[in-house]
Gaussian input, Z-matrix of N, CA and C with variables (Angstrom, degrees):
# hf/3-21g

backbone

0 1
 N
 C     1     B1
 C     2     B2     1     A1
 N     3     B3     2     A2     1     D1
 C     4     B4     3     A3     2     D2
 C     5     B5     4     A4     3     D3
 N     6     B6     5     A5     4     D4
 C     7     B7     6     A6     5     D5
 C     8     B8     7     A7     6     D6
 N     9     B9     8     A8     7     D7
 C    10    B10     9     A9     8     D8
 C    11    B11    10    A10     9     D9
 N    12    B12    11    A11    10    D10
 C    13    B13    12    A12    11    D11
 C    14    B14    13    A13    12    D12
 N    15    B15    14    A14    13    D13
 C    16    B16    15    A15    14    D14
 C    17    B17    16    A16    15    D15
 N    18    B18    17    A17    16    D16
 C    19    B19    18    A18    17    D17
 C    20    B20    19    A19    18    D18
 N    21    B21    20    A20    19    D19
 C    22    B22    21    A21    20    D20
 C    23    B23    22    A22    21    D21
 N    24    B24    23    A23    22    D22
 C    25    B25    24    A24    23    D23
 C    26    B26    25    A25    24    D24
 N    27    B27    26    A26    25    D25
 C    28    B28    27    A27    26    D26
 C    29    B29    28    A28    27    D27
 N    30    B30    29    A29    28    D28
 C    31    B31    30    A30    29    D29
 C    32    B32    31    A31    30    D30
 N    33    B33    32    A32    31    D31
 C    34    B34    33    A33    32    D32
 C    35    B35    34    A34    33    D33
 N    36    B36    35    A35    34    D34
 C    37    B37    36    A36    35    D35
 C    38    B38    37    A37    36    D36
 N    39    B39    38    A38    37    D37
 C    40    B40    39    A39    38    D38
 C    41    B41    40    A40    39    D39
 N    42    B42    41    A41    40    D40
 C    43    B43    42    A42    41    D41
 C    44    B44    43    A43    42    D42
 N    45    B45    44    A44    43    D43
 C    46    B46    45    A45    44    D44
 C    47    B47    46    A46    45    D45
 N    48    B48    47    A47    46    D46
 C    49    B49    48    A48    47    D47
 C    50    B50    49    A49    48    D48
 N    51    B51    50    A50    49    D49
 C    52    B52    51    A51    50    D50
 C    53    B53    52    A52    51    D51
 N    54    B54    53    A53    52    D52
 C    55    B55    54    A54    53    D53
 C    56    B56    55    A55    54    D54
 N    57    B57    56    A56    55    D55
 C    58    B58    57    A57    56    D56
 C    59    B59    58    A58    57    D57
 N    60    B60    59    A59    58    D58
 C    61    B61    60    A60    59    D59
 C    62    B62    61    A61    60    D60
 N    63    B63    62    A62    61    D61
 C    64    B64    63    A63    62    D62
 C    65    B65    64    A64    63    D63
 N    66    B66    65    A65    64    D64
 C    67    B67    66    A66    65    D65
 C    68    B68    67    A67    66    D66
 N    69    B69    68    A68    67    D67
 C    70    B70    69    A69    68    D68
 C    71    B71    70    A70    69    D69
 N    72    B72    71    A71    70    D70
 C    73    B73    72    A72    71    D71
 C    74    B74    73    A73    72    D72

   B1=1.4698
   B2=1.5258
   B3=1.3236
   B4=1.4682
   B5=1.5290
   B6=1.3287
   B7=1.4691
   B8=1.5199
   B9=1.3322
   B10=1.4694
   B11=1.5219
   B12=1.3230
   B13=1.4704
   B14=1.5250
   B15=1.3238
   B16=1.4685
   B17=1.5270
   B18=1.3343
   B19=1.4661
   B20=1.5151
   B21=1.3285
   B22=1.4678
   B23=1.5178
   B24=1.3248
   B25=1.4600
   B26=1.5288
   B27=1.3340
   B28=1.4664
   B29=1.5236
   B30=1.3294
   B31=1.4731
   B32=1.5168
   B33=1.3388
   B34=1.4671
   B35=1.5260
   B36=1.3318
   B37=1.4657
   B38=1.5293
   B39=1.3427
   B40=1.4623
   B41=1.5232
   B42=1.3410
   B43=1.4670
   B44=1.5195
   B45=1.3283
   B46=1.4709
   B47=1.5288
   B48=1.3305
   B49=1.4655
   B50=1.5247
   B51=1.3302
   B52=1.4654
   B53=1.5263
   B54=1.3263
   B55=1.4669
   B56=1.5226
   B57=1.3307
   B58=1.4638
   B59=1.5286
   B60=1.3439
   B61=1.4694
   B62=1.5280
   B63=1.3258
   B64=1.4722
   B65=1.5280
   B66=1.3325
   B67=1.4642
   B68=1.5329
   B69=1.3356
   B70=1.4643
   B71=1.5236
   B72=1.3304
   B73=1.4578
   B74=1.5195
   A1=110.99
   A2=115.11
   A3=119.13
   A4=110.17
   A5=115.95
   A6=119.94
   A7=110.19
   A8=116.69
   A9=120.96
   A10=110.33
   A11=116.25
   A12=119.95
   A13=110.48
   A14=116.55
   A15=120.54
   A16=110.40
   A17=117.14
   A18=120.42
   A19=110.48
   A20=116.82
   A21=120.36
   A22=110.36
   A23=116.93
   A24=120.99
   A25=110.51
   A26=116.94
   A27=120.50
   A28=110.93
   A29=116.94
   A30=120.69
   A31=109.94
   A32=116.49
   A33=120.83
   A34=110.45
   A35=116.58
   A36=120.34
   A37=110.56
   A38=116.83
   A39=120.61
   A40=110.90
   A41=116.57
   A42=120.41
   A43=110.53
   A44=117.29
   A45=120.49
   A46=109.39
   A47=116.83
   A48=120.67
   A49=110.43
   A50=116.79
   A51=120.99
   A52=110.27
   A53=117.11
   A54=120.13
   A55=110.61
   A56=116.61
   A57=120.20
   A58=110.53
   A59=116.18
   A60=119.94
   A61=110.55
   A62=118.13
   A63=120.55
   A64=112.90
   A65=117.02
   A66=119.38
   A67=111.76
   A68=117.53
   A69=120.24
   A70=111.01
   A71=116.70
   A72=120.51
   A73=108.34
   D1=-26.16
   D2=-179.21
   D3=-65.95
   D4=-38.12
   D5=-179.52
   D6=-63.26
   D7=-41.02
   D8=179.41
   D9=-62.76
   D10=-39.16
   D11=179.72
   D12=-65.58
   D13=-41.29
   D14=-179.93
   D15=-65.70
   D16=-43.13
   D17=179.71
   D18=-63.77
   D19=-40.50
   D20=178.78
   D21=-63.57
   D22=-40.42
   D23=179.77
   D24=-65.36
   D25=-41.81
   D26=179.49
   D27=-63.16
   D28=-42.35
   D29=179.23
   D30=-64.62
   D31=-40.20
   D32=179.91
   D33=-63.56
   D34=-43.82
   D35=178.70
   D36=-65.68
   D37=-36.87
   D38=179.58
   D39=-64.64
   D40=-40.26
   D41=178.68
   D42=-65.59
   D43=-40.70
   D44=178.85
   D45=-64.51
   D46=-42.14
   D47=179.50
   D48=-63.20
   D49=-37.78
   D50=179.39
   D51=-67.61
   D52=-35.40
   D53=179.20
   D54=-72.08
   D55=-34.91
   D56=-179.08
   D57=-75.37
   D58=-37.09
   D59=-179.26
   D60=-122.41
   D61=72.98
   D62=-178.05
   D63=-70.49
   D64=-20.65
   D65=-178.23
   D66=-70.65
   D67=-21.07
   D68=179.60
   D69=-84.62
   D70=-7.71
   D71=179.18
   D72=-119.30

């Protein structure tokens, strides 16, 4: 279950990064 939590956190951070820097995507 820990792995699922880490993957969810990484995806969440990736989405925030994409929202902050939309020009890189």
